[in-house]
C-alpha positions as CSV (number, residue, x, y, z in Angstrom):
1,M,56.2,43.7,-11.7
2,S,57.0,43.0,-8.1
3,Q,57.8,39.4,-7.1
4,P,55.4,37.6,-4.8
5,P,56.5,37.0,-1.2
6,T,58.9,34.1,-0.9
7,E,56.7,32.3,1.6
8,F,53.9,31.8,-0.9
9,G,56.2,29.7,-3.2
10,P,57.7,26.3,-3.1
11,L,60.2,25.1,-0.5
12,T,63.6,25.4,-2.3
13,Y,65.9,24.4,0.5
14,K,67.6,21.0,0.0
15,P,67.3,18.8,3.1
16,R,69.6,16.1,4.3
17,G,68.2,12.7,5.1
18,Y,68.9,11.3,8.6
19,G,67.1,8.1,8.4
20,Y,63.7,6.5,7.4
21,S,60.5,6.0,9.2
22,E,59.0,2.6,10.0
23,K,57.0,2.9,6.8
24,G,60.0,4.0,4.7
25,S,59.4,7.7,4.5
26,A,62.5,9.9,4.4
27,L,63.4,11.7,7.7
28,E,64.8,15.0,6.7
29,I,66.6,17.9,8.3
30,F,67.4,21.4,6.9
31,E,70.7,22.8,8.0
32,P,72.8,26.0,7.8
33,I,74.9,26.3,4.7
34,S,78.2,27.1,6.3
35,E,77.9,27.0,10.1
36,T,77.3,24.4,12.7
37,A,73.7,24.7,14.0
38,K,73.5,25.8,17.7
39,F,69.7,25.1,17.8
40,L,67.5,22.2,16.6
41,I,63.9,23.2,15.9
42,M,61.5,20.4,15.2
43,G,57.8,19.9,14.5
44,S,55.2,17.1,14.3
45,I,56.6,14.4,16.6
46,H,52.8,14.0,16.9
47,G,51.3,13.7,13.4
48,D,48.0,15.3,14.5
49,E,49.9,18.5,15.5
50,S,51.0,19.2,11.9
51,L,50.4,23.0,12.1
52,S,53.9,23.0,13.5
53,T,55.1,21.7,10.1
54,V,53.1,24.4,8.3
55,L,54.6,27.2,10.4
56,L,58.1,26.0,10.1
57,S,57.8,25.5,6.4
58,E,56.5,29.1,6.0
59,C,59.5,30.3,8.1
60,L,62.0,28.5,5.8
61,R,60.2,29.9,2.7
62,S,60.4,33.4,3.9
63,I,64.2,33.7,4.5
64,Q,67.3,33.5,2.3
65,P,69.4,30.3,2.4
66,D,72.3,32.1,4.2
67,E,70.0,33.3,6.9
68,L,69.3,29.8,8.2
69,Q,71.3,29.4,11.4
70,S,69.5,26.5,13.1
71,A,68.8,22.9,12.1
72,V,65.1,22.4,11.3
73,I,63.0,19.2,11.1
74,L,59.7,19.9,9.6
75,A,58.2,16.6,10.6
76,A,59.7,14.1,13.0
77,N,56.8,11.8,12.4
78,P,56.1,12.1,8.6
79,D,53.9,9.0,8.4
80,G,51.7,10.3,11.2
81,V,51.4,13.7,9.4
82,L,50.3,12.0,6.2
83,A,47.8,9.8,8.0
84,G,46.6,12.6,10.4
85,T,47.4,10.4,13.4
86,R,49.2,11.2,16.6
87,C,51.1,8.0,16.4
88,N,53.5,6.6,13.8
89,S,52.5,3.8,11.3
90,R,52.8,1.1,13.9
91,G,50.5,2.9,16.4
92,V,53.3,4.1,18.6
93,D,53.3,7.5,20.3
94,L,56.8,8.5,19.4
95,N,56.8,11.0,22.3
96,R,56.5,8.1,24.7
97,N,59.0,5.9,23.0
98,Y,62.4,7.3,24.2
99,P,64.7,5.1,26.3
100,T,64.3,7.1,29.5
101,E,64.5,6.0,33.1
102,N,60.7,6.5,33.4
103,W,59.8,4.7,30.1
104,S,56.7,2.4,30.7
105,P,55.2,-0.4,28.6
106,D,51.8,0.6,29.7
107,P,49.4,2.1,27.0
108,V,49.5,5.8,26.5
109,Y,46.1,7.6,26.7
110,Y,45.3,11.0,25.2
111,R,42.3,13.1,24.2
112,N,41.7,14.2,20.7
113,R,40.2,17.6,21.6
114,P,39.8,19.7,24.8
115,G,37.0,18.6,27.0
116,N,37.0,15.0,25.8
117,P,37.9,12.2,28.1
118,Q,41.6,11.1,27.9
119,N,40.7,7.5,26.8
120,I,42.3,7.0,23.3
121,A,45.0,4.3,23.8
122,L,48.3,4.2,21.9
123,S,51.4,2.1,22.3
124,P,54.7,3.4,23.8
125,G,56.5,0.8,21.7
126,D,57.9,-2.6,22.4
127,A,60.7,-1.0,24.4
128,G,62.2,2.5,24.8
129,G,63.8,3.4,21.5
130,S,62.1,0.7,19.6
131,E,60.9,2.8,16.6
132,A,63.0,3.8,13.6
133,E,62.0,7.5,14.0
134,T,63.2,7.5,17.6
135,K,66.5,5.8,16.8
136,A,67.2,8.1,14.0
137,L,66.5,11.3,16.0
138,I,68.6,10.0,18.9
139,E,71.6,9.4,16.5
140,L,71.1,12.8,14.9
141,I,71.1,14.7,18.2
142,Q,74.1,12.8,19.5
143,Y,75.9,13.9,16.2
144,L,74.7,17.5,16.2
145,K,75.1,18.2,19.9
146,P,72.7,21.2,19.8
147,R,72.9,23.7,22.6
148,L,69.1,24.0,22.6
149,V,66.3,21.9,21.2
150,V,62.9,23.5,20.6
151,S,60.1,20.9,20.0
152,I,56.8,22.4,18.7
153,H,53.6,20.8,19.8
154,G,49.9,21.7,20.2
155,Y,47.6,22.7,21.6
156,L,48.2,23.4,25.3
157,G,49.2,27.1,24.9
158,C,52.3,27.2,27.1
159,I,56.1,27.2,27.1
160,D,57.4,24.2,29.0
161,D,60.8,24.9,30.4
162,P,61.5,23.9,34.0
163,D,64.6,26.2,34.0
164,A,62.6,29.2,32.8
165,S,65.6,30.1,30.6
166,P,65.9,33.6,29.1
167,I,65.0,32.3,25.7
168,A,61.8,30.7,27.1
169,Q,61.0,33.9,29.0
170,D,61.2,35.9,25.8
171,I,59.2,33.5,23.8
172,A,56.5,33.4,26.5
173,F,56.4,37.2,26.6
174,R,56.1,37.6,22.8
175,S,53.5,34.9,22.5
176,S,51.5,35.9,25.6
177,M,51.8,32.3,26.9
178,E,52.8,31.1,30.4
179,I,56.0,29.4,31.2
180,V,55.4,26.1,33.0
181,P,57.8,23.6,34.6
182,D,55.9,20.7,33.0
183,V,52.6,20.1,31.1
184,G,50.8,18.9,34.2
185,Y,50.7,15.2,33.7
186,A,53.1,12.3,33.6
187,T,55.0,11.8,30.3
188,P,57.0,8.6,30.6
189,G,59.4,8.0,27.8
190,S,59.0,11.5,26.3
191,F,61.5,13.2,24.1
192,G,61.8,16.0,26.6
193,S,62.6,13.5,29.4
194,W,65.3,11.9,27.2
195,C,66.8,15.3,26.3
196,K,67.0,16.2,30.0
197,E,68.7,12.9,30.8
198,Q,71.3,13.7,28.1
199,D,71.9,17.2,29.5
200,T,70.5,18.7,26.3
201,P,68.5,21.8,27.0
202,I,65.0,21.6,25.6
203,I,62.0,24.0,25.3
204,T,58.6,22.4,24.5
205,Y,56.7,25.0,22.6
206,E,53.0,24.2,22.9
207,L,51.0,26.2,20.4
208,P,47.7,27.5,21.5
209,S,44.3,26.4,20.1
210,M,43.5,29.3,17.7
211,G,42.8,29.9,14.0
212,V,45.6,29.4,11.5
213,T,45.7,33.0,10.5
214,E,46.2,34.2,14.1
215,L,48.7,31.4,14.8
216,K,50.8,32.6,11.8
217,Q,50.6,36.3,12.8
218,V,51.8,35.6,16.4
219,H,54.2,32.6,16.1
220,I,55.9,32.9,12.7
221,P,58.0,35.9,13.8
222,I,59.1,34.1,16.9
223,L,60.0,30.9,15.0
224,K,61.8,32.9,12.3
225,D,64.0,34.4,15.1
226,L,64.7,30.9,16.4
227,I,65.8,29.6,13.0
228,T,67.8,32.7,12.0
229,G,70.0,33.0,15.1
230,H,68.3,36.0,16.8
231,Y,68.1,34.0,20.0
232,H,71.8,33.0,20.0
233,K,72.6,36.1,22.1
234,L,70.4,34.8,24.9
235,L,72.3,31.5,25.2
236,I,73.8,31.1,28.7
């Protein structure tokens, strides 16, 4: 009898903890067995964008342990994922909590679905870098020194890379999404802004708004190539 596909089974990789959330949940990273990761791929810095976690999990469950060449964070905001909220357990939008030159104490406003007014207020934190999740990720990146970070979001349907790097161009071509220099509105204190200030290349991978089945068909092959080292050859 043939074995079922790996991706339909449990996640057997053993992660390493890199800290704890404000609510005490473990912050976990999956890393290559024998090599230093060149890429860091991460999902769910916004808990209401947890399809990124689902896609990355399926990628990990569909490869052998020795195929993993990138570091992977399934959920940078685990408390938000569990609660179904954009923010962490303290009501902070973690993607506006980084200690950047443009961090602002003003409330952050967002819309919960396309067409709605952008009037749902969240906190950017008491200060840039105030949250446990933010501090832990900063320390992790300073330790890993990745040559590229890919942060997966939803659901603007674009590839945000102001440098239009070869990797971003290829991802955009394969996903039929546009490369953009920014998402079209101010993002004070964002993770992307912090990475740029640290000279850490980052691609913000904005999943499109579509059904889960189609998302998996289009984006899992791309994400698998990101985590297995296929894109290393396009590093400049």
